[in-house]
N, C-alpha and C positions, 0 to 999 in steps of 0.2 A: 525730794527725790532720794530714791535710796541708795545708798553707795560704800561699798564694799572695799574697805582697807587692806593690802596684802602687803607684809616684814616679810618676803620667801625667804626659807633659809632648809636643810637638808635634814635638819635634825632638830630643829624652833620652826614653822612657819605662823606666825602672827597674825590672824585677824579681829577686826573689829565693822563694824555693820551699823549706820549711823541714817537717819532719814532727818537731813533736813529740811525739809518741809513743811516740822510738828513746831506752831508756837513764837513763839519768839524765839527759842533757840533750839540747835540741834540735840537730838533724843538717841540715846544708845539705843541699840536694837538686842545684839549681841558682839559678844567681842574674846574670844580664847588662843589656845592655842595646840593646830595640830604637832606632832611627838614623830619622831619613826626610831627604833634604837639604828644603832649602828653595826648590829653585825647583822640584822634583814643585807638583801642585797640592796641594792640603788635602783635596779629597777620595781622590786614591791614597794621601797622607801616612797618611793616619785608618783608610785599608784595609791597608796597612801593619802598623797598628800591631794591629788588632783583629786580622788574619792571625796574624800572633805568639801574642797571648796565646791566640787560637785556640787553636791547636798546646801552648802549653804545659796549661790550661785539659785537654785531648784524653790527654796525655801523662800530668799528673803527680795528674789524677783529686782535683782538689784538693774540701776541704768548705766552704771559706771562701776568698772575697777581700777582700783590709784592704788600700782608702783613704784616699788624708787626706780631709780637705771641705775640700769650696774654701774656696778666704780669700782675696781682691782688699785689697789697698791702695789706697787713693783714689790714690796717686800713680803706680799700673802696671794703671789698669783694662786694656788690652787682654793683658800677660800673663798675668792671670785667666780673659779669655775662652777665650787661646787654649788652656791648661791643659784649661780647662770644654771641650773638642772633646774630648779627649783623653781625660776623661772619663768623658765620653759614654757614646764608644766600649769601656769596659770596661764600664759597666755593660752595656753591649746586649750584651757577651761574655757578664755573668755568668746574664743574663736569659735566653738564649740557652739557654744551657748548667743551665739552670735550678742554681743557686748559689748562698747566701745571698753575700751585700754589705750589710759592714759598714766601716762609719767612722768614724772619727776626729778630731779638729780637732790640732794639731800638735803645740800648749804637750801635750798629755793621749799621744800615742804618748811626745815626748822625753821624759815626766815617768813615764811605766812601764818604760820603755826606760832608763835612767837614774837614772832618782828627782832630776833638774833639767826642769821643762818650759821654760828656755830658757836648756836643754845647745845649746854647738853642737855645730858638725856635724863638728869630729874628734870631741870626746868618747862623739856620736852612733858616730860609726868604731870610736872604746876599745871602749864596748861590746860594739858587735853583733861587735867579733870576740871578747872576750873569750866572750859567749854560747856561741859555735860551733866554739869553740878554733879559731881560724883561728888560720895563720901572720903575717899581716902584716889589715890594716885591709883593707876591701874596698873600689874606688875603682872608676870614681866614684865618689863621693857619692847621685847617681842609685841604683845598687845597694847601698848599708848603708842609705837612708831607707827603701826596699825591705825589704829584712832586718830594718830596723828594727819594717814597720810591723806583722810577720806577730811578731815577739818580745813587740808591744806586745798583740798579740789573746789568745796564752798569758794574759798578765798579767793587765790586764784580765775576760777572760774566766776563769781561774782553772784552766783547760784546761790537759792531759801533769805533767809529775814534775818538773820545775824550777818551782819555786817562788819563789823568789832571788837574791839575783845572784854569780855563781862562789866561791866561794870566795879563788879565785888573784885575783881582780879586783881594782885599786886599788894 
C-alpha cells in the first residue's frame, strides 16, 4: 500500500510517500516540502499547497493520506488557525480524489514510530531514518514528521510486512 503522510503548514507543508508493501521493509518513494511565500495572499498560498498535494496524489495514487490531528496551544492560537487552513486544503484534496483520510494525535504518532509518545524531533528523525534505511536523517523536520505519519499508519493499522523496529535500530 502506498501511503502519503502530510505535515500541513501554511509556510511549509512537509510530505512523504512510502510504499509499505515492498519487501521486508518500507520503501521511500518521495519526500519534500511545499513552501509558500508570506507576501502572497492566503488564497494563493492555499492554492499552491492544494495543487502540489493533488499532483502527488495523481502521480503516486496513494491508498490513504495520514495527517496529524489539529492541536491548539492556548498561548499560540494563531498557529493552530494557520495550520488549520493548510490542513483543510489537504482534507479537500483527499475528498476530491475519494481517498481515505486518517488523522492521529502527535503523541500517538510518536509512540507508534519511536515507542515514546514524548519523543523529540531528533528521535523521530533517527527512527524514520532507520525504518526507511536512509543514509542520513530526513531534513527539514517537516519531512521527517510527514514520513513518521505514514510509518505510524503501518503500525497502528497493522499493514505491510513491517511489524517491529529494524534489527540495527538503537
